[in-house]
C-alpha positions as CSV (number, residue, x, y, z in Angstrom):
1,M,0.0,0.0,0.0
2,S,1.5,3.4,-1.0
3,E,2.1,6.3,1.3
4,F,-0.6,8.4,-0.3
5,R,-3.1,5.5,0.1
6,I,-2.3,5.2,3.8
7,H,-2.7,8.9,4.2
8,H,-6.1,8.9,2.5
9,D,-7.4,5.9,4.5
10,V,-6.3,7.3,7.8
11,N,-8.0,10.7,7.1
12,E,-11.2,8.9,6.0
13,L,-11.3,6.7,9.1
14,L,-10.8,9.7,11.4
15,G,-13.6,11.5,9.6
16,L,-15.9,8.5,9.9
17,L,-15.2,8.3,13.6
18,N,-15.6,12.1,14.1
19,V,-12.2,12.3,15.7
20,R,-11.0,15.9,15.8
21,G,-8.0,17.4,17.5
22,G,-5.5,15.3,19.3
23,D,-2.2,14.3,17.7
24,G,-3.6,14.5,14.2
25,A,-3.4,12.0,11.3
26,E,0.4,12.3,10.8
27,V,1.1,10.4,14.1
28,Y,-1.0,7.5,13.1
29,I,0.4,7.4,9.6
30,D,4.0,7.2,11.0
31,L,2.9,4.4,13.3
32,L,1.3,2.4,10.5
33,Q,4.4,2.8,8.2
34,K,6.8,1.8,11.0
35,N,4.8,-1.2,12.1
36,R,3.5,-2.4,8.8
37,T,3.8,-6.2,8.1
38,P,2.4,-8.2,5.2
39,Y,-0.9,-10.0,6.0
40,V,-0.4,-13.7,5.7
41,T,-3.5,-15.9,6.2
42,T,-4.3,-19.5,6.1
43,T,-7.6,-21.4,5.9
44,V,-7.2,-22.2,9.6
45,S,-6.6,-18.6,10.7
46,A,-9.5,-17.3,8.6
47,H,-11.8,-19.9,10.0
48,S,-10.8,-19.2,13.6
49,A,-11.3,-15.5,13.1
50,K,-14.8,-16.2,11.6
51,V,-15.7,-18.4,14.5
52,K,-14.5,-15.7,17.0
53,M,-16.6,-13.0,15.3
54,A,-19.6,-15.3,15.3
55,E,-19.2,-15.9,19.1
56,H,-19.1,-12.2,19.8
57,S,-22.1,-11.5,17.5
58,K,-25.6,-11.2,18.9
59,T,-27.0,-13.2,16.0
60,P,-24.3,-15.7,14.9
61,E,-26.5,-17.3,12.2
62,D,-27.0,-13.9,10.5
63,F,-23.3,-13.2,10.7
64,L,-22.3,-16.5,9.2
65,R,-25.0,-16.2,6.5
66,K,-23.7,-12.8,5.5
67,Y,-20.1,-14.0,5.5
68,D,-21.0,-16.9,3.2
69,E,-22.9,-14.5,0.9
70,L,-19.9,-12.1,0.6
71,K,-17.6,-15.1,0.1
72,S,-19.8,-16.3,-2.7
73,K,-19.7,-12.9,-4.3
74,N,-15.9,-13.0,-4.2
75,A,-15.7,-9.9,-2.0
76,R,-12.2,-8.4,-1.9
77,N,-10.2,-8.5,1.4
78,L,-13.0,-10.3,3.3
79,D,-10.8,-12.6,5.3
80,P,-8.3,-9.8,6.3
81,L,-11.2,-7.6,7.4
82,V,-12.7,-10.4,9.6
83,Y,-9.2,-11.1,11.0
84,L,-8.9,-7.4,11.9
85,L,-12.3,-7.3,13.5
86,S,-11.5,-10.4,15.5
87,K,-8.4,-8.7,16.8
88,L,-10.4,-5.6,17.7
89,T,-12.7,-7.8,19.9
90,E,-9.7,-8.6,22.1
91,D,-8.9,-4.9,22.7
92,K,-11.3,-3.7,25.4
93,E,-10.3,-0.1,25.2
94,T,-10.8,0.1,21.5
95,L,-14.2,-1.7,21.8
96,K,-15.3,0.8,24.5
97,F,-14.3,3.8,22.3
98,L,-16.1,2.4,19.3
99,Q,-19.3,1.7,21.3
100,Q,-19.2,5.2,22.7
101,N,-18.6,6.7,19.3
102,A,-21.5,4.6,17.8
103,K,-23.8,5.8,20.6
104,E,-23.0,9.4,20.1
105,R,-23.4,9.2,16.3
106,S,-26.8,7.4,16.7
107,E,-27.9,10.2,19.1
108,M,-26.8,12.9,16.6
109,S,-28.7,11.2,13.8
110,A,-31.8,10.7,15.9
111,N,-31.8,14.4,16.8
112,A,-31.3,15.4,13.2
113,A,-34.2,13.1,12.2
114,S,-36.5,14.5,14.9
115,S,-35.8,18.1,13.9
116,T,-36.6,17.4,10.2
117,T,-40.4,17.4,9.5
118,T,-41.9,15.6,6.5
119,S,-44.6,17.1,4.5
120,Y,-46.2,13.8,3.4
121,S,-48.0,11.0,5.0
122,I,-48.0,7.3,4.3
123,P,-51.2,6.3,2.6
124,A,-53.2,3.6,4.4
125,T,-53.2,0.3,2.7
126,S,-56.1,-2.1,2.7
127,S,-55.6,-5.4,4.6
128,K,-57.7,-7.4,2.2
129,M,-57.6,-8.1,-1.5
130,S,-60.6,-8.4,-3.7
131,M,-61.3,-11.7,-5.5
132,Q,-60.7,-9.9,-8.8
133,E,-57.3,-8.7,-7.7
134,L,-56.4,-12.1,-6.4
135,E,-57.3,-13.7,-9.7
136,E,-55.2,-11.2,-11.6
137,L,-52.2,-11.9,-9.3
138,R,-52.7,-15.6,-9.8
139,K,-52.7,-15.2,-13.6
140,K,-49.5,-13.2,-13.5
141,L,-47.8,-15.8,-11.3
142,G,-48.9,-18.5,-13.7
143,N,-47.5,-16.6,-16.7
144,V,-44.2,-16.2,-14.9
145,T,-44.0,-19.9,-14.1
146,A,-45.0,-20.9,-17.6
147,S,-42.2,-18.8,-19.1
148,S,-39.5,-20.0,-16.7
149,N,-37.2,-21.0,-19.5
150,V,-36.6,-17.3,-20.2
151,P,-37.7,-15.8,-16.9
152,Q,-39.1,-12.3,-16.9
153,S,-37.0,-11.6,-13.8
154,S,-33.9,-12.0,-16.0
155,E,-35.2,-9.3,-18.3
156,V,-36.0,-7.1,-15.3
157,I,-32.4,-7.5,-14.0
158,R,-31.1,-6.6,-17.5
159,K,-33.2,-3.5,-17.6
160,M,-32.0,-2.4,-14.1
161,L,-28.4,-2.9,-15.1
162,R,-29.0,-1.1,-18.4
163,D,-30.7,1.9,-16.7
164,R,-28.0,2.1,-14.0
165,H,-25.3,2.2,-16.7
166,N,-27.2,4.8,-18.7
167,K,-27.5,7.0,-15.7
168,K,-23.8,6.7,-14.9
169,N,-22.6,7.0,-18.5
170,P,-25.2,9.1,-20.3
171,T,-22.8,9.6,-23.3
172,Q,-22.4,5.9,-23.8
173,P,-25.9,4.3,-23.4
174,N,-26.2,0.5,-23.7
175,P,-27.6,-0.9,-26.9
176,V,-30.8,-2.9,-26.6
177,F,-31.7,-6.2,-28.2
178,P,-34.9,-6.4,-30.2
179,N,-38.0,-7.8,-28.5
180,W,-38.0,-11.0,-30.5
181,V,-34.8,-12.1,-28.7
182,Y,-36.9,-12.4,-25.5
183,D,-40.2,-13.4,-27.1
184,R,-38.8,-16.5,-28.7
185,P,-37.4,-18.8,-26.0
186,A,-36.8,-21.6,-28.5
187,L,-33.8,-19.7,-29.8
188,I,-31.9,-20.4,-26.6
189,G,-32.0,-24.2,-26.9
190,D,-32.8,-24.9,-23.3
191,F,-35.7,-27.2,-22.7
192,V,-38.7,-25.2,-24.0
193,T,-41.8,-26.9,-22.6
194,S,-44.3,-27.7,-25.3
195,P,-47.9,-28.9,-24.9
196,T,-48.4,-32.6,-25.0
197,P,-49.7,-33.7,-28.4
198,V,-53.2,-35.1,-28.6
199,G,-53.4,-38.6,-30.0
200,D,-53.1,-42.2,-29.1
201,P,-52.2,-42.8,-25.5
202,V,-48.5,-43.5,-25.0
203,V,-47.5,-47.0,-24.0
204,A,-45.8,-47.1,-20.6
205,I,-42.1,-47.9,-21.1
206,G,-42.1,-50.3,-18.2
207,T,-44.2,-52.7,-20.1
208,M,-41.7,-53.0,-22.9
209,P,-38.8,-55.5,-23.0
210,L,-35.5,-54.5,-21.5
211,A,-33.7,-54.1,-24.9
212,A,-36.5,-51.9,-26.1
213,Q,-36.4,-49.8,-22.9
214,E,-32.7,-49.3,-23.3
215,Q,-32.9,-48.2,-26.9
216,A,-35.8,-45.8,-26.1
217,L,-33.8,-44.3,-23.2
218,V,-30.7,-43.9,-25.4
219,E,-32.7,-41.8,-27.9
220,D,-34.3,-39.8,-25.1
221,L,-30.9,-39.1,-23.5
222,L,-29.5,-37.9,-26.9
223,Y,-32.4,-35.4,-27.0
224,V,-32.0,-34.3,-23.4
225,L,-28.2,-33.8,-23.7
226,I,-28.9,-30.9,-26.2
227,G,-31.8,-29.3,-24.3
228,V,-34.8,-31.0,-25.8
229,D,-37.4,-33.0,-23.7
230,G,-37.6,-36.7,-24.4
231,R,-40.5,-39.1,-24.4
232,D,-39.8,-40.6,-21.0
233,I,-37.4,-37.9,-19.6
234,T,-38.8,-34.4,-19.1
235,A,-37.2,-31.3,-17.6
236,Q,-38.6,-29.5,-14.7
237,P,-39.1,-25.7,-14.9
238,V,-36.3,-23.6,-13.4
239,L,-37.1,-20.8,-10.9
240,G,-34.3,-18.2,-10.5
241,R,-30.8,-19.6,-10.7
242,Q,-31.6,-23.2,-9.7
243,S,-30.1,-26.2,-11.4
244,R,-32.2,-28.1,-13.8
245,S,-33.9,-31.3,-12.6
246,F,-35.6,-34.1,-14.5
247,I,-38.4,-36.5,-14.1
248,V,-37.9,-40.1,-15.4
249,D,-40.8,-42.4,-16.0
250,P,-41.3,-44.3,-12.7
251,S,-42.2,-47.6,-14.6
252,L,-38.7,-47.8,-16.0
253,D,-36.5,-50.8,-15.0
254,M,-34.4,-49.9,-11.9
255,S,-31.1,-50.9,-13.5
256,I,-31.6,-48.8,-16.5
257,K,-33.0,-45.9,-14.4
258,E,-29.9,-45.9,-12.2
259,L,-27.6,-45.6,-15.3
260,V,-29.8,-42.8,-16.7
261,N,-29.6,-40.9,-13.4
262,R,-25.8,-41.0,-13.7
263,I,-25.9,-39.3,-17.1
264,L,-28.6,-36.7,-16.4
265,P,-26.2,-34.3,-14.4
266,V,-24.5,-33.6,-17.8
267,A,-27.8,-32.4,-19.2
268,S,-28.3,-30.2,-16.1
269,C,-24.9,-28.7,-16.5
270,Y,-25.6,-28.1,-20.2
271,S,-28.8,-26.2,-19.2
272,T,-26.9,-24.0,-16.7
273,I,-24.2,-23.1,-19.2
274,T,-26.7,-22.4,-22.0
275,R,-28.7,-20.0,-19.8
276,F,-25.5,-18.3,-18.6
277,T,-24.0,-17.8,-22.1
278,E,-27.4,-16.5,-23.4
279,E,-27.9,-14.0,-20.5
280,K,-24.3,-12.8,-20.1
281,S,-24.0,-12.1,-23.9
282,S,-26.3,-9.1,-23.3
283,F,-24.5,-5.7,-23.6
284,E,-24.9,-4.5,-20.0
285,Y,-22.8,-7.4,-18.6
286,G,-19.6,-6.1,-20.0
287,Q,-16.9,-7.1,-22.4
288,V,-15.1,-9.5,-20.0
289,N,-18.3,-11.6,-19.6
290,H,-18.8,-11.4,-23.4
291,A,-15.3,-12.9,-23.9
292,L,-16.0,-15.5,-21.2
293,T,-19.2,-16.6,-22.8
294,A,-17.6,-16.7,-26.2
295,A,-14.9,-19.1,-24.9
296,M,-17.6,-21.2,-23.3
297,R,-19.5,-21.4,-26.6
298,T,-16.3,-22.7,-28.3
299,L,-16.2,-25.5,-25.7
300,M,-19.9,-26.2,-26.1
301,K,-19.4,-26.7,-29.8
302,E,-17.0,-29.6,-29.0
303,Y,-19.7,-31.0,-26.7
304,L,-22.3,-30.8,-29.4
305,I,-20.0,-32.5,-31.8
306,L,-19.6,-35.4,-29.3
307,V,-23.4,-35.7,-29.0
308,T,-23.7,-35.7,-32.8
309,Q,-21.2,-38.5,-33.1
310,L,-23.1,-40.5,-30.4
311,E,-26.3,-40.0,-32.4
312,H,-24.5,-41.3,-35.5
313,L,-23.6,-44.5,-33.6
314,H,-27.2,-44.7,-32.4
315,R,-28.5,-44.5,-36.0
316,Q,-26.2,-47.4,-36.9
317,G,-27.6,-49.4,-34.0
318,T,-24.2,-49.8,-32.2
319,L,-24.8,-47.4,-29.2
320,S,-26.0,-49.0,-26.0
321,L,-26.6,-47.3,-22.7
322,Q,-23.3,-48.6,-21.3
323,K,-21.4,-47.2,-24.3
324,L,-23.2,-43.9,-23.9
325,W,-22.1,-43.7,-20.3
326,F,-18.5,-44.7,-21.2
327,Y,-18.3,-42.0,-24.0
328,I,-19.9,-39.2,-21.9
329,Q,-17.7,-39.7,-18.8
330,P,-14.6,-37.6,-20.0
331,T,-17.0,-34.7,-20.7
332,M,-18.7,-34.7,-17.3
333,R,-15.7,-33.1,-15.5
334,T,-15.5,-30.2,-18.1
335,M,-19.3,-29.6,-17.9
336,E,-19.2,-29.6,-14.1
337,I,-16.4,-27.0,-14.0
338,L,-18.1,-24.7,-16.6
339,A,-21.4,-24.9,-14.8
340,S,-19.7,-24.2,-11.5
341,I,-18.0,-21.1,-12.9
342,A,-21.3,-19.9,-14.5
343,T,-23.1,-20.4,-11.2
344,S,-20.5,-18.5,-9.2
345,V,-20.4,-15.5,-11.7
346,D,-24.2,-15.4,-11.6
347,K,-24.4,-15.6,-7.8
348,G,-21.7,-13.0,-7.3
349,E,-23.0,-10.7,-10.0
350,C,-19.4,-10.5,-11.3
351,M,-18.3,-8.1,-14.0
352,G,-14.9,-7.0,-15.3
353,G,-12.2,-7.3,-12.8
354,S,-14.3,-9.3,-10.3
355,T,-14.9,-12.0,-13.0
356,L,-11.2,-12.2,-13.7
357,S,-10.5,-12.5,-10.0
358,L,-12.9,-15.4,-9.7
359,L,-11.4,-17.2,-12.7
360,H,-7.9,-16.6,-11.4
361,D,-8.8,-18.0,-8.0
362,R,-10.4,-21.1,-9.6
363,T,-7.3,-21.7,-11.6
364,F,-5.2,-21.5,-8.5
365,N,-7.5,-23.7,-6.5
366,Y,-7.3,-26.5,-9.1
367,T,-3.6,-26.9,-8.5
368,G,-3.0,-30.7,-8.8
369,D,-5.7,-31.3,-11.3
370,S,-4.0,-30.5,-14.6
371,Q,-7.0,-30.9,-16.8
372,A,-9.2,-28.6,-14.7
373,Q,-6.4,-26.1,-14.3
374,E,-5.8,-26.0,-18.0
375,L,-9.5,-25.4,-18.7
376,C,-9.7,-22.6,-16.2
377,L,-6.5,-21.0,-17.5
378,Y,-8.0,-21.1,-21.1
379,L,-11.1,-19.3,-19.8
380,T,-9.1,-16.8,-17.9
381,K,-6.9,-15.9,-20.9
382,A,-9.9,-15.5,-23.1
383,A,-11.8,-13.3,-20.6
384,S,-8.7,-11.2,-20.0
385,V,-8.3,-10.0,-23.6
386,P,-10.8,-7.1,-23.5
387,Y,-9.6,-6.0,-20.0
388,F,-6.0,-5.9,-21.1
389,E,-6.9,-3.9,-24.2
390,I,-8.3,-1.2,-22.0
391,L,-5.3,-1.5,-19.7
392,E,-2.9,-1.1,-22.7
393,K,-4.6,2.1,-23.9
394,W,-4.6,3.5,-20.4
395,I,-0.9,2.9,-19.8
396,Y,0.5,3.9,-23.2
397,R,-1.9,6.6,-24.2
398,G,-3.6,7.7,-21.0
399,I,-7.1,7.0,-22.5
400,I,-9.9,5.1,-20.7
401,K,-12.2,3.4,-23.2
402,D,-14.5,1.6,-20.8
403,P,-18.1,1.6,-22.2
404,Y,-19.4,-0.8,-19.6
405,S,-17.7,0.4,-16.4
406,E,-15.4,-2.6,-15.9
407,F,-11.9,-1.1,-15.6
408,M,-10.1,-0.6,-12.4
409,V,-9.5,3.2,-13.0
410,E,-12.5,5.4,-13.3
411,E,-12.5,8.9,-14.9
412,H,-14.5,11.8,-13.5
413,E,-15.2,14.9,-15.6
414,L,-14.4,18.0,-13.6
415,Q,-15.3,21.6,-14.4
416,K,-12.2,23.7,-14.6
417,E,-12.8,27.4,-13.8
418,K,-9.2,28.4,-13.1
419,I,-6.5,26.3,-14.7
420,Q,-3.8,27.6,-12.4
421,E,-5.8,26.5,-9.3
422,D,-7.3,23.3,-10.7
423,Y,-4.3,21.6,-12.2
424,N,-2.7,20.4,-9.0
425,D,-2.3,17.1,-7.2
426,K,-5.9,17.3,-5.8
427,Y,-7.3,17.7,-9.3
428,W,-5.6,14.6,-10.5
429,D,-6.6,12.6,-7.4
430,Q,-10.2,13.5,-8.1
431,R,-10.0,13.1,-11.9
432,Y,-8.8,9.5,-11.8
433,T,-9.7,7.1,-9.0
434,I,-9.2,3.4,-8.4
435,V,-12.3,1.2,-7.9
436,Q,-11.2,-1.6,-5.6
437,H,-13.8,-4.3,-6.6
438,R,-12.8,-3.9,-10.3
439,I,-9.1,-4.8,-9.7
440,P,-8.3,-8.3,-10.7
441,S,-6.6,-10.2,-7.9
442,F,-3.5,-10.8,-9.9
443,L,-3.1,-7.0,-10.5
444,Q,-3.8,-6.0,-6.9
445,K,-0.2,-5.2,-6.0
446,M,0.3,-3.3,-9.2
447,A,-2.8,-1.0,-9.0
448,D,-1.0,2.1,-7.7
449,K,1.9,1.7,-10.2
450,I,-0.6,1.3,-13.1
451,L,-2.4,4.5,-12.0
452,N,0.8,6.6,-11.5
453,T,2.4,5.3,-14.7
454,A,-0.6,6.4,-16.8
455,L,-0.8,9.8,-15.1
456,L,2.9,10.3,-15.9
457,T,2.0,9.4,-19.6
458,I,-0.8,11.9,-19.6
459,H,1.6,14.6,-18.3
460,I,4.2,13.8,-20.9
461,V,1.7,13.8,-23.7
462,S,0.3,17.1,-22.5
463,M,3.7,18.7,-22.3
464,S,4.7,17.5,-25.8
465,F,1.4,18.8,-27.2
466,Y,2.0,22.1,-25.4
467,R,5.5,22.4,-26.8
468,K,4.3,21.6,-30.3
469,C,1.6,24.3,-30.1
470,M,4.2,26.9,-28.8
471,S,6.6,26.1,-31.6
472,Q,3.9,26.5,-34.2
473,C,2.9,29.9,-32.7
474,L,6.5,31.1,-32.7
475,N,6.8,30.0,-36.4
476,V,3.8,32.1,-37.2
477,F,5.1,35.3,-35.6
478,R,8.6,35.0,-36.8
479,P,9.6,37.4,-39.6
């Protein structure tokens, strides 16, 4: 951590604690610099700090639930923060000061709230709903459930992200897909539920001979593996970000059913990956997620080629259920990893640098599993390309071209009234700032150097441009 960063954090902490007077910030800054040691954590120390914090909490379950939620979102510096808080619980004087400070601040806010009068009143709400309103609500819920393959909540989330980005960057509004992209769920290729055709009743598969049952299930599995319901295997609707589940005809022979249940997780992973690539390909999720989904689509093409080859064997009459299980096993590990990454990015709402941090951590965690590590490294390299293109322009040209707010450095447009007063260190600190949650974990130590190097580039370019203009002006006025 640089000296300027320590100075900024100390001043901000003193401001939050309303500490005025005393020795001043310089004393604390000197103490921190003299007693600074690198933070080294292990799984054991992080777990013990978490347990200690849960013991001191009034609601341990809520604390652990919040910790797990932040951990799933790949929150930066979570374990060091919990470790610091656990150390603070051992210092009685610090705890007493913090409690007294919190009490004073709550009293001040309560006094400010009581002195402020509101000119509006909360309208009274009826405690009962009419039957007509209840029926309309039931119809709306039914429509949402029926269209669960392309959930309306997904479109709502996209609209919220798009509106948030457009408010933040009004000069670079997000493009919008046409309505038919959302009105035609069959384009996704992820188990679109169709009405059962009216005709002769279907013969129960359990009444058929074992050889016929096996051939029917092989054909059903080939359909299910590419996102289409089979005759005796049907997909269940998905609510939110759940994994896809399936219903197998209960009359099926138990030995065949057991083998089918071993293969169905591959179809569930395929459904998760397909929904992820479709959703994250939307503009508002950023270029890093776009590159990640493109790499996943490349891998999914190889998977579809495998299913096509299996179908060819089935048409020739040489594919049994045991052979299908044998051929599909090498793909299961790849599909599980891709589905796990998709679920983690979804759950953590990752974009830009946070997505790269998650991929980097996954690559590091798979040390010892060369196949999984190579797969994660391939995804990390592919997803890093757009981020490093932005980084290259920032370092070498001092330009931030970040249309989806993913880059670690954020530019703020400032109004300049007096150039002599505005162009100082404070101006540059406010003009370009580092956003912590957008820094990839493998660039965390280099963040300050990246910022300062680019600022130096901007100064050099500005001075060269200034000298060029001055030389042109002198050439004009020379006799």
